C-alpha positions in Angstrom: -21.8 -24.2 -36.3 -19.8 -26.6 -34.1 -21.1 -30.1 -34.2 -20.2 -31.3 -30.7 -21.1 -29.5 -27.5 -17.9 -28.2 -26.0 -16.8 -29.5 -22.6 -17.2 -27.1 -19.7 -14.2 -25.0 -18.6 -12.3 -26.1 -15.5 -10.9 -23.8 -12.7 -7.4 -24.6 -11.6 -5.1 -23.3 -8.9 -1.4 -22.6 -9.2 0.8 -22.4 -6.2 4.2 -20.7 -6.1 7.2 -21.4 -3.8 6.7 -18.0 -2.2 3.3 -19.1 -1.0 1.4 -16.9 -3.4 -1.6 -18.5 -5.1 -3.4 -17.7 -8.4 -6.1 -19.3 -10.4 -6.7 -19.9 -14.1 -9.3 -21.4 -16.3 -8.6 -24.3 -18.7 -11.0 -24.5 -21.6 -11.1 -25.9 -25.1 -10.4 -23.4 -27.8 -13.1 -24.1 -30.4 -11.1 -22.7 -33.3 -7.8 -24.5 -32.5 -9.5 -27.6 -31.2 -7.1 -27.8 -28.2 -7.2 -27.1 -24.5 -5.7 -23.7 -23.5 -5.3 -21.8 -20.2 -6.4 -18.2 -19.4 -4.1 -15.7 -17.9 -3.5 -15.7 -14.1 -6.5 -14.6 -12.0 -6.0 -13.1 -8.5 -8.8 -14.9 -6.6 -11.0 -18.0 -6.9 -14.3 -16.2 -7.3 -13.1 -14.2 -10.3 -11.8 -17.4 -11.8 -15.2 -19.1 -11.6 -16.7 -15.9 -13.0 -14.3 -16.1 -15.9 -15.2 -19.8 -16.4 -18.9 -18.9 -16.6 -18.2 -16.2 -19.2 -16.2 -18.6 -21.3 -18.9 -21.2 -21.1 -21.5 -18.7 -22.3 -19.4 -17.8 -25.2 -18.7 -21.4 -26.1 -22.4 -22.3 -26.0 -23.3 -19.3 -28.2 -20.7 -20.4 -30.7 -22.0 -24.0 -30.6 -25.5 -22.8 -31.3 -24.1 -20.6 -34.2 -25.0 -17.3 -32.5 -23.0 -14.1 -32.8 -20.6 -13.5 -29.8 -21.6 -10.7 -27.4 -18.8 -8.2 -26.8 -19.0 -5.3 -24.5 -18.4 -1.9 -26.0 -15.2 -0.2 -25.3 -15.2 2.0 -22.1 -13.1 4.8 -20.8 -10.2 4.0 -18.5 -11.9 6.0 -15.8 -14.9 3.7 -16.0 -12.7 0.6 -15.8 -11.0 2.0 -12.7 -14.4 2.5 -11.0 -15.5 -1.1 -11.8 -12.1 -2.5 -10.8 -12.1 -0.9 -7.3 -15.7 -1.8 -6.7 -14.7 -5.4 -7.5 -11.6 -5.4 -5.3 -12.9 -3.5 -2.2 -14.2 -6.6 -0.4 -11.1 -8.7 -1.0 -8.2 -6.2 -0.5 -6.9 -5.1 2.9 -7.2 -1.4 3.6 -3.5 -0.9 3.3 -3.4 -2.6 -0.1 -6.4 -0.6 -1.2 -4.7 2.6 -0.2 -1.6 1.7 -2.2 -3.7 0.8 -5.2 -5.3 4.3 -5.0 -1.8 5.8 -5.1 -1.0 3.8 -8.2 -4.3 4.8 -9.7 -3.4 8.5 -9.1 0.1 7.9 -10.8 -1.5 6.4 -13.8 -4.1 9.1 -14.2 -1.5 11.8 -13.7 0.6 10.5 -16.6 -2.3 9.8 -19.0 -4.2 13.0 -18.3 -1.3 14.9 -19.8 -1.6 13.0 -23.0 -5.4 12.5 -23.1 -7.0 15.2 -21.0 -10.5 14.1 -22.2 -9.9 10.5 -21.3 -8.7 7.4 -23.1 -10.6 4.3 -24.1 -9.2 1.0 -22.8 -8.6 -0.6 -26.2 -6.4 2.3 -27.2 -4.0 1.6 -24.3 -0.8 -0.1 -25.5 2.1 -1.6 -23.6 4.3 1.2 -24.8 2.1 3.8 -23.0 2.4 1.8 -19.7 6.2 1.5 -20.1 6.4 5.3 -20.7 4.3 5.8 -17.5 6.8 3.8 -15.5 9.7 5.8 -17.0 7.8 9.0 -16.2 7.5 7.9 -12.5 11.2 7.0 -12.4 12.1 10.5 -13.6 10.0 11.8 -10.7 12.1 9.8 -8.2 10.2 6.6 -7.8 12.6 3.7 -7.0 12.5 0.2 -8.6 10.5 -1.3 -5.8 7.8 1.3 -6.1 7.8 0.9 -9.9 7.3 -2.9 -9.5 4.4 -2.2 -7.2 2.9 0.1 -9.9 3.4 -2.7 -12.5 1.6 -5.2 -10.3 -1.3 -2.8 -10.1 -1.4 -2.3 -13.9 -1.4 -6.1 -14.4 -4.2 -6.6 -11.9 -6.2 -3.8 -13.5 -6.0 -5.0 -17.0 -6.3 -8.7 -16.0 -9.7 -7.6 -14.7 -10.5 -5.9 -18.0 -9.7 -9.2 -19.8 -11.8 -11.2 -17.4 -14.7 -8.8 -18.1 -14.2 -9.1 -21.9 -13.4 -5.4 -22.2 -10.0 -6.3 -23.6 -8.7 -9.4 -25.4 -5.1 -9.1 -24.0 -3.5 -7.5 -21.0 -1.2 -4.7 -22.3 0.9 -4.9 -19.1 1.4 -8.6 -19.2 4.8 -8.7 -21.0 6.3 -5.6 -19.4 9.4 -6.7 -17.6 9.7 -6.3 -13.8 12.4 -3.8 -12.7 15.6 -5.2 -11.1 15.6 -4.1 -7.5 18.8 -3.3 -5.8 19.6 -6.1 -3.4 21.8 -3.9 -1.3 19.2 -1.4 0.0 20.4 2.0 0.7 20.0 3.4 4.2 16.9 5.6 4.4 17.3 9.3 5.3 16.5 10.8 8.6 16.6 14.2 10.3 19.4 15.1 12.7 18.7 16.5 16.2 19.1 20.1 15.2 16.6 19.6 12.3 14.2 17.8 14.6 14.3 20.7 17.1 13.8 23.3 14.3 10.8 21.3 12.8 9.1 20.9 16.2 9.6 24.5 17.2 8.2 25.8 13.9 5.1 23.7 13.9 2.2 25.0 15.9 2.0 23.7 19.5 -1.0 21.5 18.6 0.7 19.8 15.6 4.2 19.7 17.3 2.8 17.3 19.9 1.4 15.0 17.3 4.7 14.9 15.3 6.8 14.5 18.4 4.7 11.4 19.2 5.6 10.0 15.8 9.3 10.6 16.8 9.0 8.8 20.1 7.0 5.7 18.9 8.0 5.2 15.2 4.3 4.8 14.3 3.2 4.7 10.7 0.9 7.6 9.6 -2.4 5.7 9.9 -1.4 4.0 13.2 -1.3 7.3 15.0 -4.4 8.7 13.2 -6.4 5.6 14.2 -5.1 5.2 17.7 -8.0 5.0 20.2 -8.2 5.5 23.9 -9.1 1.8 24.5 -5.7 0.9 23.1 -3.8 3.1 25.5 -2.5 1.5 28.8 -0.7 4.1 30.8 -1.1 2.3 34.1 0.3 -1.0 32.9 3.9 -2.1 33.5 5.4 -0.9 31.3 3.0 1.8 29.9 2.2 1.0 26.3 -0.1 1.4 23.4 -1.6 -1.4 21.3 -1.8 -1.2 17.5 -4.8 -3.0 16.4 -7.6 -2.9 13.7 -10.6 -0.6 14.1 -14.0 -0.8 12.5 -12.8 1.1 9.4 -9.1 0.5 9.4 -6.6 -2.3 9.4 -2.8 -2.1 10.1 -0.3 -2.8 7.4 0.5 -6.0 9.2 -2.5 -7.9 10.6 -0.7 -8.7 13.9 -1.5 -6.8 17.1 1.6 -4.9 18.2 2.4 -3.6 21.6 4.6 -0.5 21.8 6.1 0.6 25.1 6.1 4.4 25.7 8.9 6.7 26.7 8.3 9.2 29.4 7.9 12.0 26.8 5.4 9.9 24.9 3.4 9.4 28.0 3.4 13.2 28.6 2.2 13.7 25.0 -0.8 11.3 25.5 -1.7 12.9 28.8 -1.8 16.3 27.1 -4.5 15.1 24.7 -8.2 16.0 25.5 -10.8 13.3 25.1 -13.5 14.3 22.6 -17.2 13.6 22.8 -17.6 13.1 19.1 -15.0 10.4 18.7 -12.7 8.2 20.8 -9.4 8.8 18.9 -6.5 9.9 21.0 -5.2 12.6 18.6 -7.6 15.2 17.2 -7.4 18.2 14.8 -7.2 21.7 16.2 -11.0 21.9 16.4 -11.4 18.6 18.1 -12.3 16.7 15.0 -10.9 13.4 13.8 -7.6 14.0 11.9 -7.8 13.6 8.2 -5.0 11.3 7.1 -3.5 13.8 4.7 -3.7 16.7 7.1 -0.8 15.4 9.2 1.6 15.5 6.3 0.2 18.8 4.9 1.2 20.8 8.0 4.6 19.1 8.1 5.2 19.8 4.4 4.6 23.5 4.9 7.1 23.7 7.7 9.7 21.7 5.7 9.4 24.1 2.8 9.7 27.0 5.1 12.9 25.6 6.7 14.3 24.3 3.4 14.5 20.7 4.6 13.7 17.6 2.5 11.6 14.8 4.0 8.2 13.2 4.4 6.1 12.1 7.3 7.7 8.7 7.2 11.0 10.3 8.1 9.9 10.4 11.7 9.9 6.6 11.6 13.4 6.7 10.0 14.6 9.0 12.7 13.1 6.9 15.5 14.9 3.8 14.2 18.2 5.7 13.6 18.2 7.1 17.2 17.6 3.6 18.6 20.5 2.3 16.6 22.7 5.1 17.9 21.8 3.9 21.4 23.1 0.5 20.6 20.1 -1.5 19.6 20.3 -4.3 17.0 18.1 -4.3 13.8 16.2 -7.3 15.1 15.2 -5.4 18.3 14.2 -2.3 16.4 12.2 -4.5 14.0 9.9 -5.5 16.8 9.0 -1.9 17.6 8.6 -1.0 13.9 6.4 -3.9 13.2 8.6 -5.3 10.3 8.3 -8.9 9.5 11.9 -9.3 8.5 15.2 -7.6 9.5 15.9 -6.8 5.9 13.7 -3.8 5.9 15.0 -2.6 9.3 18.5 -2.8 7.9 17.5 0.1 5.6 16.9 2.3 8.7 20.0 1.5 10.6 23.2 -0.4 9.9 25.5 -0.9 12.8 26.7 -3.7 15.1 24.7 -5.1 18.0 26.9 -3.8 20.8 24.9 -3.6 23.9 21.3 -3.5 25.1 19.6 -0.6 26.9 16.0 0.3 27.6 15.0 1.0 24.0 12.2 3.4 24.3 13.4 5.1 27.5 16.7 5.9 25.8 14.8 8.3 23.5 14.2 10.6 26.5 18.0 11.2 26.8 19.6 14.0 24.8 
């Protein structure tokens, strides 16, 4: 039994030059007799929760009681708890990315452990193999680093909840990203014509709207009639948060419309069941995966490579061909820096023309 009551843990904040913040708990290790720090914690509330847990453990040790340790749980159960804990604090876009990373992890581990794996059996080497598996599937270094951040957050949570003693992802090294980003691929005009003519008329209009606006997938899916201003000068749409969705960047973005984009909006029928501009073939709200599914079927039929995001690439590349600078294109795309835009188009700023209207020209 420990003679002297241990001092209470203290929650501290750590600030980084990038502006990122994390928290940690300083507490006295009763065995070593010295102050130590916990691993980094993503938010302040979790840090105080960790401090409370440490305090309970210290007091049990001080009173000579056996420590309480939660039984090992399956990874699937940990993921459920983790997302339940993060739902309130994460933006919808971040939560969607985390769900993709969760799918990647499950896809890899399910091949090795089809009946599930307990958290304490997960080693760093398994997670490193998972990253190599994703690399072989074509994931780039930037995406792999995103996957690693998810793994660290997931297992940090397991440590905070006393499910694990150590984070198996903590010492996995970050991948070196290529500073000179490669230009992203896009479709040429013949390929665009073939894709749109092969799609059904209903879906062709939706995909052509992607081409004329450069919208992200969910920006089009969640576009509502109250964000459409066809009588304004110039006619435009407004990208803004809805009740159940938030844009990738929290800023409200105004996007002027080409003549063809205006025609495409006017061709849409307002539905009684919802107020979204674009609907499914039966008038229902479009499911976020359905837009890509119909495109993927056509791409396979034509023998083309690509994803839904290639409409965005093609939009940017066409504006670049028409003489627009990366900085001008950035404003339409909603990028916060020109570095990302430079991946879409890489040419000199030669002259200015009406950006969106130029897309109507062949």
